[in-house]
VOGU-667602 format. One record per residue: x, y, z of N, C-alpha, C in turn; residue in three letters. Coordinates in steps of 0.2 Angstrom, whole numbers, padded with zeros to 4 digits, always signed. Example, Ala and Ser with C-alpha at 12.3 -4.5 7.8 and 13.67 -1.06 7.14 Angstrom:
residues 2
+0066-0028+0039+0062-0022+0039+0066-0016+0039ALA+0064-0011+0035+0068-0005+0036+0064+0000+0039SER
This chain:
residues 100
+0473+0502+0553+0468+0502+0548+0461+0506+0550UNK+0460+0506+0557+0454+0510+0559+0456+0517+0558UNK+0462+0520+0558+0463+0527+0557+0464+0528+0550UNK+0466+0523+0546+0468+0524+0539+0461+0524+0534UNK+0457+0520+0536+0451+0519+0532+0445+0519+0536UNK+0439+0520+0532+0432+0520+0536+0430+0513+0536UNK+0432+0509+0541+0430+0502+0542+0429+0502+0549UNK+0426+0496+0551+0424+0495+0558+0430+0490+0561UNK+0429+0488+0567+0434+0484+0571+0434+0477+0568UNK+0428+0475+0566+0428+0468+0563+0431+0467+0557UNK+0431+0472+0552+0435+0472+0546+0442+0472+0547UNK+0444+0477+0552+0451+0478+0553+0454+0471+0557UNK+0450+0468+0561+0453+0462+0564+0453+0456+0559UNK+0449+0456+0555+0449+0450+0550+0455+0452+0545UNK+0456+0458+0543+0462+0460+0539+0468+0458+0543UNK+0469+0460+0549+0475+0457+0553+0476+0450+0553UNK+0470+0446+0554+0471+0438+0554+0473+0436+0547UNK+0470+0439+0542+0473+0437+0535+0480+0439+0534UNK+0482+0445+0536+0489+0446+0535+0494+0442+0539UNK+0492+0440+0545+0496+0436+0549+0496+0428+0546UNK+0490+0426+0543+0490+0420+0540+0494+0419+0534UNK+0494+0425+0530+0498+0425+0524+0506+0426+0525UNK+0508+0429+0530+0515+0430+0532+0516+0428+0539UNK+0516+0422+0541+0517+0420+0548+0524+0421+0550UNK+0529+0419+0546+0536+0420+0549+0538+0427+0549UNK+0536+0432+0545+0537+0438+0545+0534+0442+0551UNK+0528+0440+0552+0524+0443+0558+0527+0440+0565UNK+0529+0434+0565+0532+0432+0571+0539+0435+0572UNK+0543+0436+0567+0549+0440+0568+0548+0447+0570UNK+0543+0450+0567+0541+0457+0569+0539+0457+0577UNK+0535+0453+0579+0533+0452+0586+0539+0452+0590UNK+0544+0448+0588+0549+0447+0592+0554+0453+0593UNK+0554+0456+0587+0558+0462+0587+0555+0468+0591UNK+0548+0469+0591+0544+0473+0595+0545+0471+0602UNK+0544+0465+0604+0545+0463+0611+0552+0465+0614UNK+0557+0463+0610+0564+0464+0612+0566+0472+0613UNK+0564+0476+0608+0565+0483+0609+0561+0486+0614UNK+0555+0484+0616+0551+0486+0622+0555+0484+0628UNK+0557+0478+0628+0561+0476+0634+0568+0481+0635UNK+0571+0481+0630+0578+0485+0630+0576+0493+0632UNK+0571+0495+0629+0569+0502+0631+0566+0503+0638UNK+0564+0498+0641+0561+0498+0648+0567+0497+0653UNK+0573+0495+0651+0578+0494+0656+0580+0500+0660UNK+0582+0506+0657+0584+0512+0661+0578+0516+0663UNK+0575+0514+0668+0569+0518+0671+0564+0520+0665UNK+0563+0516+0660+0558+0517+0654+0560+0523+0650UNK+0566+0526+0651+0568+0532+0647+0569+0530+0640UNK+0572+0524+0638+0573+0521+0632+0566+0521+0628UNK+0561+0521+0631+0554+0520+0627+0553+0527+0624UNK+0556+0532+0626+0555+0539+0622+0558+0538+0615UNK+0562+0534+0614+0565+0533+0607+0562+0527+0604UNK+0561+0522+0608+0559+0515+0605+0552+0516+0602UNK+0547+0519+0606+0540+0519+0604+0539+0522+0598UNK+0542+0529+0597+0540+0532+0590+0544+0528+0584UNK+0549+0525+0586+0553+0521+0580+0549+0515+0578UNK+0546+0512+0583+0542+0506+0582+0535+0508+0578UNK+0532+0514+0581+0526+0516+0578+0527+0518+0570UNK+0532+0521+0569+0534+0523+0562+0536+0517+0557UNK+0539+0512+0560+0541+0506+0556+0535+0502+0555UNK+0530+0501+0560+0524+0498+0560+0520+0500+0555UNK+0520+0507+0554+0515+0510+0549+0518+0508+0542UNK+0524+0508+0541+0527+0507+0534+0526+0499+0533UNK+0526+0495+0538+0525+0488+0537+0517+0487+0535UNK+0513+0490+0539+0506+0490+0537+0504+0492+0530UNK+0508+0497+0528+0507+0500+0521+0509+0495+0516UNK+0514+0491+0517+0517+0486+0513+0512+0479+0513UNK+0510+0478+0519+0506+0472+0519+0498+0472+0517UNK+0495+0478+0518+0488+0479+0516+0488+0484+0510UNK+0484+0482+0505+0484+0485+0498+0481+0492+0500UNK+0483+0497+0496+0481+0504+0497+0474+0505+0496UNK+0470+0509+0499+0463+0510+0498+0462+0514+0492UNK+0458+0511+0487+0457+0515+0481+0453+0521+0481UNK+0449+0522+0487+0446+0528+0488+0449+0532+0493UNK+0452+0537+0492+0455+0541+0498+0450+0544+0503UNK+0452+0544+0509+0447+0547+0514+0446+0554+0513UNK+0439+0556+0513+0438+0563+0512+0441+0569+0516UNK+0443+0567+0522+0447+0571+0526+0454+0573+0524UNK+0456+0568+0520+0463+0569+0518+0464+0573+0511UNK+0459+0576+0509+0459+0580+0503+0463+0587+0505UNK+0467+0589+0500+0470+0595+0502+0465+0601+0502UNK+0466+0606+0507+0462+0612+0507+0465+0617+0504UNK+0461+0622+0502+0464+0628+0499+0467+0632+0505UNK+0473+0635+0503+0476+0639+0509+0476+0646+0507UNK+0472+0649+0512+0472+0656+0511+0477+0660+0516UNK+0479+0666+0514+0484+0670+0517+0481+0672+0524UNK+0485+0670+0529+0483+0673+0536+0489+0676+0539UNK+0487+0682+0542+0493+0686+0545+0495+0683+0552UNK+0501+0685+0554+0504+0682+0560+0500+0686+0566UNK+0497+0692+0565+0494+0695+0570+0487+0692+0572UNK+0485+0687+0567+0479+0683+0569+0480+0677+0572UNK+0486+0677+0576+0488+0670+0578+0484+0666+0582UNK+0480+0669+0588+0476+0664+0591+0470+0662+0587UNK+0467+0666+0583+0462+0665+0579+0464+0660+0573UNK+0470+0660+0571+0472+0656+0566+0473+0648+0568UNK+0472+0647+0574+0473+0640+0576+0466+0636+0574UNK+0461+0641+0574+0454+0637+0572+0452+0638+0565UNK+0449+0633+0562+0447+0634+0555+0441+0640+0555UNK+0441+0643+0549+0436+0648+0548+0430+0645+0546UNK+0425+0647+0550+0418+0645+0549+0415+0649+0543UNK+0412+0645+0538+0409+0648+0532+0401+0647+0532UNK
């Protein structure tokens, strides 16, 4: 929530508590799934975590989006920018946004 919206840690914490209070069985089951997958991913010298952690992160993001109502005001940084043509010859400079 801290990455998705412009809120403080207290609001994010209270939202998490409300979501868990509203869906205790689902949250407990998800916690068990996360714990089990982390243990399984750690068995073979932690190499399984290279697969488990991105999958858990992606799944957790989707569960968060279903559990918390969408923000009615989109974050200003998420607005699409106008794309101007850039030549491949400008490669190193193209990595940095143009200053106006």
